[in-house]
N, C-alpha and C positions, 0 to 999 in steps of 0.2 A: 807493203808500203802504205803509209797513212797520208791522207790529204787533210789539211787543216783549213777550215773556213772561219775567218775571224770577222766579227761584226762589232764595231765600236759604237756605243750610244753616248752621246754627249748632251747633257741638259744644262742650260745656262739660265740661272735665275737672276733677275735684277731686283734689287731691293730699293726701297724709298730712301731719300736723303736721311741722315746727313752724309752718307758715303755710298759709292757703288761697290758692290761685292759680287764676285763671280764664283759660282759653285759648279764643279764638273763631276759627274758620276759616270764611271766607265765600267762596262760589263763586256766580258769576252765569252763568246760562244764557240766551242770547239766540237766539230763534227768529224768523227773518224770513219774513213771509208776503207774497208778491208779489201784485200786482193780477192777477186772473183774469177774462178776458172771453171769452164764447163767443156765437156768433150762429147762429141757425137761420133759413133763408130759406124762405118758402112763398108761395103765391099763384097767380093765374092770369096767366101772362105771355105768352100767345099766343092769338090769335083770328082771325077773318076779318072783312073789311069788305064791307058791302053796296055794290055798285058804283053803285046808283042814288041812295042817300042818304048814303053815308059812315058809316052807323051800324055799330057793332060788334055782332057776334053775341052776345058776352058781354063784360061789363065787365072791364077789365084791373085787376089789383091785385098788390101786392107787400107782404109783411110781413117785417120784421126783428125776430125775437125775441131780445133782448139780455139775457144773464145776466151780471151783474158783482158782485163782492164789495165794490165801492165806487162812489160817485157818479162819473160821467164828465161832462166838459164839452167843448163844441166838437166833438162828433162831427158830421161833415158829410154831409148827404144831397145827392147831386148827380144831375142828369139832363143827359145830353149827347146832342146830335144832330150827325151828321157833315154838313158842308156840301160844296159842289162843289170846294173847295180842299183837301179831306181834313183840315180843321180841325174839332175838336170844339167845338161852341158850346153854351151853356147852353140847355136845352130848357124850363126853368121860366118861367112867366109868373105873377107874384104881386106884390102890393103889399108894401111894407116893413112888417114887424111884429116885435114883440119879446115874448118870454116868454108865449106862448100855448100851448094844448094842441092846437089845431086851426086849419087855415088852408086856404081855398079857393085852388085853382090852376087854370091851364091848362097842359097839357103838349103840346109840339110833337113830332110824329113826322115823320121824313124818309124819303123813298124810298131804298131800298137800291140799286136799279138806276140811278137818276138822282138823286143827292144834290142837295138844294135849295141855292140861293144863300143867302148871309147875309141879303140883302134879303128873300128869301122867308120865311125863318125869323122875321125881325123883324116882318114884316107880320102873321104869325099871332098875334103878341103884342099888336097894337094893339087898342084898344077897339072899333073898327069895321074889321076887316080886309076885304080884297077878294080873292075867290078868283082873280081875274085877276092879282093881284099876288103871290100866294104859291103858284106851281106846285110840285108835288112835296113839299109840306109840308101836314100836317093837324094841327090842335090839338083836344084833348079836355079838357073841364072835369073837375075832380076835387077831391080833398081829401087833405091830409096831416095825420095826427094822431098823438099820442103819449100813452100812458097811464102809470100808476104815478107820477103827480106830476111827470113830465118836462115840459120846456118846449122850444119851438122858436122860432127867430128867422130871418126871411128877409132875406138880404143882397141888395139890389137891384143893387148895382154888380157883384157877382161871380156872382149868380144861383144861390145854393145856400142850403139850410137848415142853420143851426147848431143842434145838438140837445144839450140838457143831459139826461142820462140818470141816473135814480136807481138806487141799489143794489137788488139782487135782479133780478126779471124785468120787463122793459119791452118793450112792442110798439110799434114805429115802423112806421106803416102808411100806404100810399098807394093810393088807388083812383080809377079813372076812370069817368065815365059812358059810356054807349054812344052817345050823340048827339054829333056833332062840334060844336065851337064855330062859331057862325054866321059865314059869310064865309070859312071855311077849306077848304070842300069844295064843289065844284060839278061834278057829272058832265056837265052839258050843255056845259061849255067844254072838256072833255077835258084840263084842266090837271093833274089828278091821275090818272095812268094806272093800269092794272092791275098795280101793282108790289107789292113787299113794303115796308111801312113799319115803321120801328123807332126805338127810343130806348134809350140806355144808362143804367141806374139803378145807383148804387152808393154805399156808405158809405166814408169815409176818415177819416184822423186818429184811428184807433183805437189806444189805447195797448197 
């Protein structure tokens, strides 16, 4: 968006008789102010997993502090997990929602050493997943929220959040609980081995 600042200068000259004459000179100054966006990222982005329970030693979280001099629309919050074909899949599990400030989610993490199959990732997103059907993938419940009057909408077909961000300073925040989603971790079956589990979180469509 551009803002225009206009300054008009008028100079009136009076001449001597026999007649009065007025001369006006007008100049317009245009100053363009471009959109400015800056983002500061913070949070707790690494922890360890209890091998017996699948519980995290500390809750994972990420916060995007967005500073903008205008309202922004359709900023997308994405979460991607790599499958065994080296394809990045949506890691979010949430129901469709529009124009809310907070939404409950499940987030799927995949093994780094042994990437899960697409079937395994999708099983973690079911209402009643089975640990035998989702090896090398673990899901954790959590929340996505936005402040400063912003709104989020979840796109179920593409698996991302579309965010409307208000002018000035906005926090877009995601946090996970320490307890895994039931049915996505079972140490007794040895389906989730002693690996590193990860998920990629990022924003895009930023002007």
